[in-house]
VOBADREN-349267 format. One record per residue: z negated, x, y of N, C-alpha, C in turn. Coordinates in steps of 0.001 Angstrom, whole numbers, padded with zeros to 6 digits, always signed. Each point is the difference from the previous one (the first is absolute). Last residue first. Example, Ala and Ser with C-alpha at 12.3 -4.5 7.8 and 13.67 -1.06 7.14 Angstrom:
-007080+012850-002250-000060+000820+001190-000730-000770+001090+000070+000290-005720+000000-000890+001190+000000+000900+001200
This chain:
-018563+031289+010354-001138-000487+000784-000313+000992+001111+005028-000717-002009-001250+000699-000258-001109-000555+000891+005531-000756-001868-001152-000622+000647-001279+000734-000389+005421+001013+000370-001140+000444-000806-001257-000485+000703+005338-001981+000125-001160+000553+000667-001075+000401-000997+004396-002236-000805-000084+001439-000123-001167+000655+000693+001329-004756-000720+000785+000590+001073-000079+001517+000006-002553-002583-003000+001411-000220-000356+000943+000572+001047-004651+000004+000778+000367+001026-000967+001451-000139-000426-001731-003318+002749+000037+001258+000758+000416+001147-000904-000749-004176-001942+001255+000003+000744+000157+001273+000819-004043-000671-002359+001105+000179-000944+001339+000073+000727-003874-000933+002553-000046+001366-000529+001192+000257-000914-000577-004356+001600+000420+000887+001089+000018+001452-000465-001712-003273-002907+001453-000070+000081+000530+000945+001074-004650-000432-000398+000554+000652-001180+001521+000018+000024-002287-002380+003427-000161+001451+000130+000616+000740-001181+002195-004720+001006-001390+000440-000008-000057+001532+000014+003908-003162+002397-000383+000556-001296-001466+000402+000067+004209-002817+002953-001436+000191-000211-000248+000508-001421+004258+000189+003879-000363-000330-001382-001472+000349-000235+002734+000715+004125-001084-000973-000075-000372-000418-001408+004581+002208+000321-000806-000114+001216-001055-001090-000166+003618+001763-003172-001432-000063-000269-000879-000142+001245+005123+000035-002927-000476-000255+001358-001486-000322-000110+002457+003257-003659-000281-001388+000381-000326-000083+001490+000724+004087-002583+001143-000833-000402-000173-001457+000399-003219+003692+000480+001128+000263+000898+001183-000916-000282-004104+000019-002631-000194-000615+001318+001142+000248+000976-000185-000500-005395+000362+001055+000932-000108-000577+001404-002233-001471-004982+000479-000401+001325+000261+001233+000857-001890+000033-004502+001455+000009+000058+000557-000432+001338-004765-001656-001311+000590+001168-000637+001525-000107+000012-003708-002944+001771+001273+000287+000656+000679+001238-000576-003947-004043-001008+000475+001279-000512+001399+000229+000562-003892-003037+002540+001121-000014-000945+000365+001417-000427-003381-001384+003358-000450-000203-001375+001106-000010-001034+001451-001031+004984-001280+000568-000418-000345-000361-001445+003882-000909+003190+000159+000479-001374-001312+000514-000580+002461-003079+004195-001323+000435-000471+000108+000355-001478+003730-000112+004401-000369-000475-001338-001363+000565-000377+002677+000885+004102-001175-000891+000054-000352-000597-001360+004543+002262-000233-000721-000083+001269-001076-001090-000047+003391+001718-003358-001420-000222-000264-000823-000118+001280+005295-000050-002378-000684-000104+001297-001446-000416-000242+003902+002829-003146-000852-001189+000167-000668+000040+001371+003015+003413-002078+000421-000848+001127-000783-001309+000109-000879+002308-004529+000926+000553+000998+000478-001063+000999-003206-000162-004005-000332-000345+001375+001095+000306+001010-001589-000943-005518+001132+000542+000757-000110-000495+001445-004100+000981-003785+000860-001029+000603+001112+000696+000789-003796+002065-002540+001426+000208-000277+000889-001150+000455-004893-001409+000129+000416+001326-000440+001478+000012-000378-003226-003455+001828+001367+000196+000472+000542+001354-000431-004231-003673-000796+000558+001201-000612+001476+000101+000368-004238-002429+002905+001090-000179-000955+000507+001344-000530-003299-001558+003639-000558+000122-001340+001027-000120-001105+001945-001810+004411-001282+000684-000150-000455+000034-001454+003961-001215+003680+000083+000326-001429-001221+000842-000309+002186-003217+004241-001210+000565-000604+000264+000226-001481+003298-000321+004838-000395-000491-001327-001312+000632-000445+002740+000821+004128-001151-000903+000058-000446-000557-001325+004659+001999-000258-000709+000010+001278-001142-001026-000013+003430+001535-003395-001394-000348-000275-000834+000018+001279+005349+000048-001993-000736-000093+001261-001395-000535-000287+003762+002965-003181-000744-001250+000230-000737+000058+001337+002728+003562-002230+000578-000796+001066-000712-001306+000288-001255+001935-004549+000894+000735+000886+000618-000943+001032-003236-000639-003792-000219-000515+001349+000900+000702+001010-000979-000703-005616+001024+000465+000943-000189-000700+001346-003646+001396-004116+000668-001115+000684+000970+000556+001031-003152+002369-003140+001450+000185+000055+000739-001217+000558-004840-001247-000908+000535+001313-000372+001532-000021-000011-003830-003213+001361+001374+000049+000508+000622+001364-000299-004547-003593-000706+000627+001164-000623+001472-000026+000389-004187-002210+002915+001191-000229-000829+000495+001323-000603-003699-001552+003359-000342+000334-001386+001135-000185-000973+001189-002165+004335-001360+000510-000173-000279+000260-001473+003980-001201+004042-000118+000374-001404-001373+000642-000168+002942-003058+003957-001265+000556-000467+000048+000232-001510+003548-000501+004793-000388-000438-001341-001297+000682-000429+002605+000691+004213-001172-000872-000015-000404-000513-001368+004842+001828+000224-000899+000056+001161-001150-001009-000148+003961+001379-002881-001361-000256-000475-001004+000061+001139+005508-000067-001435-000802-000245+001190-001391-000439-000461+003644+003237-002837-000634-001310+000199-000776-000065+001315+002575+003748-002291+000542-000686+001163-000651-001329+000322-000952+001581-004797+000731+000845+000940+000588-000840+001130-002870-000867-004055-000177-000682+001281+000724+000781+001092-000780-000246-005725+000922+000420+001053-000177-000894+001226-003453+001623-004268+000642-001113+000702+000912+000563+001089-003121+002327-003180+001446+000047-000223+000728-001197+000623-005067-001002-000340+000626+001295-000241+001502-000157-000265-003879-003135+001163+001329-000046+000612+000698+001346-000174-004594-002996-001800+000821+001181-000233+001413-000220+000540-005450-002096+001054+001247-000122-000734+000779+001301-000035-003391-001811+004115-000030+000465-001380+001365-000126-000661+000244-002538+004102-001321+000525-000325-000033+000392-001469+003535-001436+004418-000079+000400-001406-001363+000632-000243+003128-003082+003836-001322+000525-000333-000073+000273-001496+003865-000797+004418-000311-000019-001425-001384+000600-000229+003060-002405+004230-001058+000961-000320-000436-000179-001465+004393+000804+000395-001069-000033+000991-000489-001424+000250+003855+001867-002697-001286+000301-000637-001169-000073+000964+005464-001309-001096-000941-000162+001099-001404+000117-000592+004668+002346-002068-000990-001083-000063-000851-000026+001265+003827+002984-001953+000185-000894+001158-000930-001213-000030-000546+002467-004216+001205+000271+000762+000177-001066+001075-003594+002291-004031+000111-000967+001089+001173+000396+000888-001878+000949-005441+000770+000412+001175+000063-001140+001012-003257+001976-004633+000757-001041+000681+000664+000527+001273-003102+002258-003352+001440+000100-000189+000838-001039+000693-005066-001188-000543+000555+001287-000423+001512-000078-000208-003738-003089+001694+001403-000037+000414+000752+001246-000462-004960-003168-000660+000776+001176-000404+001465-000205+000380-005184-001970+001902+001306-000236-000619+000738+001299-000299-004444-001372+002292-000016+000512-001367+001315-000169-000737+000117-002689+004144-001284+000610-000346+000030+000437-001462+003307-001715+004450+000021+000405-001400-001291+000758-000294+002489-003549+003963-001127+000837-000413+000086+000273-001502+003254-001682+004712-000283-000044-001442-001159+000947-000319+002319-001010+004397-001408-000299-000290-000283-000186-001491+004952+000360+000701-000853-000209+001165-001394-000465-000425+004272+001570-002396-001377+000061-000493-000994-000148+001151+005557-000743-001560-000947-000107+001109-001419-000074-000564+005107+002210-001748-001106-000948-000200-000931+000017+001197+004294+002572-001314-000065-000957+001117-001070-001072-000210+000311+002588-004203+001057+000164+000993-000099-001105+001040-002696+002646-004414-000183-001006+001041+001037+000267+001091-001099+001291-005549+000780+000281+001205-000157-001164+000963-003077+002329-004418+000702-001125+000619+000767+000467+001237-003210+002198-003379+001443+000270-000052+000813-001174+000528-004730-001634-000475+000412+001351-000373+001520+000093-000162-004129-003044+001708+001410-000110+000376+000622+001372-000286-004928-002957-001156+000864+001174-000125+001440-000349+000367-005591-001744+001033+001329-000320-000520+000867+001265-000007-004704-001049+001736+000137+000576-001351+001334-000369-000653-000378-002745+004143-001143+000774-000478+000247+000460-001433+002457-002309+004854+000189+000425-001387-001134+000932-000413+002051-003739+004029-001168+000783-000417+000133+000322-001487+003255-001583+004760-000342-000159-001419-001143+000949-000355+002553-000720+004310-001375-000469-000149-000344-000273-001477+004992+000827+000315-000850-000165+001183-001371-000581-000353+004180+001454-002514-001359+000170-000509-001026-000245+001117+005551-001017-001171-001080-000065+000987-001358+000066-000701+005283+001892-001211-001149-000807-000426-001078+000052+001084+004637+002175-000648-000258-001010+001038-001117-000959-000401+000967+002697-004005+000916+000065+001124-000244-001131+000973-002112+002922-004554-000328-001032+000985+000941+000176+001191-000483+001536-005589+000662+000183+001294-000331-001183+000899-002452+002666-004654+000582-001184+000652+000641+000369+001339-002689+002516-003648+001438+000180+000119+000706-001175+000641-004623-001364-001158+000472+001304-000463+001520+000081+000088-004762-002877+001511+001444-000008+000237+000501+001393-000360-004764-003271-000618+000735+001227-000274+001490-000226+000209-005497-002062+001246+001417-000234-000293+000714+001335-000198-004784-000914+001218+000383+000487-001318+001440-000283-000372-001376-002736+003781-001099+000832-000504+000367+000416-001427+002278-002409+004922+000086+000414-001395-001242+000803-000347+002505-003633+004036-001080+000870-000471+000273+000398-001454+002742-002001+004906-000206-000017-001452-001140+000955-000372+002038-000935+004482-001367-000434-000340-000220-000142-001506+004966+000530+000945-000962-000047+001096-001324-000610-000471+004372+001040-002292-001338+000204-000565-001058+000037+001102+005472-001431-000990-001062-000067+001000-001357+000085-000692+005221+001887-001200-001120-000812-000484-001108+000056+001047+004664+002199-000359-000369-001021+000989-001042-000972-000555+001232+002805-003757+000856+000063+001183-000280-001194+000909-001687+003068-004613-000484-001031+000914+000819+000128+001285+000193+001665-005543+000520+000122+001360-000476-001193+000821-001782+002922-004806+000444-001230+000674+000493+000298+001414-002086+002823-003790+001433+000057+000302+000548-001230+000684-004612-000916-001765+000650+001266-000364+001490-000092+000314-005233-002572+000953+001452-000022+000165+000574+001381-000319-004740-003283-000465+000569+001290-000378+001517-000100+000044-004941-002631+002064+001331-000066-000593+000572+001409-000224-004504-001971+001579+000251+001249-000701+001356-000030-000710-001094-002914+004422-000940+000318-001066+000275+001352-000612+002085-002668+003705+000775+000632-001071-000885+000424-001163-000106-003818+004036-000893+000908-000713+000759+000564-001194+002042-001936+004894-000139-000149-001449-000980+001032-000558+001801-000992+004677-001417-000156-000371-000216-000160-001505+004969-000395+001047-000995+000086+001072-001403-000305-000537+004666+000585-001966-001279+000207-000693-001128+000144+001024+005479-001488-000478-001146-000125+000896-001283+000093-000823+005401+001984-000671-001098-000854-000467-001172+000035+000979+004737+002287-000542-000276-001046+000998-001069-000977-000471+001161+002894-003911+000839+000021+001202-000353-001178+000905-001236+003276-004662-000561-001103+000797+000671+000061+001368+000989+001998-005300+000268+000078+001436-000537-001246+000688-001245+002964-004806+000308-001291+000622+000242+000225+001495-001485+003099-003839+001407-000060+000419+000417-001358+000545-004659-000243-002396+000894+001149+000071+001397-000364+000477-005592-001286-000450+001222-000681+000414+001000+001111+000274-004543+000209-003371+000783+000414+001169+001206-000900+000247-004896-001398-002116+001331+000401-000437+000848+000372+001215-005187+000606+000778+000882-001089-000431+001345+000546-000467-004883+002543-000243+001252-000011+000756+000904-001118-000514
């Protein structure tokens, strides 16, 4: 791990297509930084704040953005593979179309986020706050969504097959056309109080 860059503010910088490699930032602030088409592998951002940052078409692998705050950021077509976002918060960000493969997004705040058509595959999302989020047409497959916060989330036409939905109250979400597998259907039916028998 390289020496950390601590408590530095980056303002109105052009990092277009920059290779961030495995840089290590702690408590830094990024304001109006252009990270369009930037890449990282093994980079670490801890307790950082991103305001009006463009992550458009950026690619990040095995990188960490832990306990970070993202405000009014644009993640159009951004891809995160094996990345960790534990404890981070997204506020008024453009997250479409976002692709996340693997990694840990537990305890992330995505309340009220527009996640229509996004894709999360094999992601750990324990206790993630999805209250009021719009997941219409999204895919969250093979992911651990146990004890996620779902109240008033819109799941119409979302594909949740293979995900752990422990704690999901089907009466607290919009669910027309939501796709689940047989095991999930049984669990959700039981959550509604039905006694399922052969």
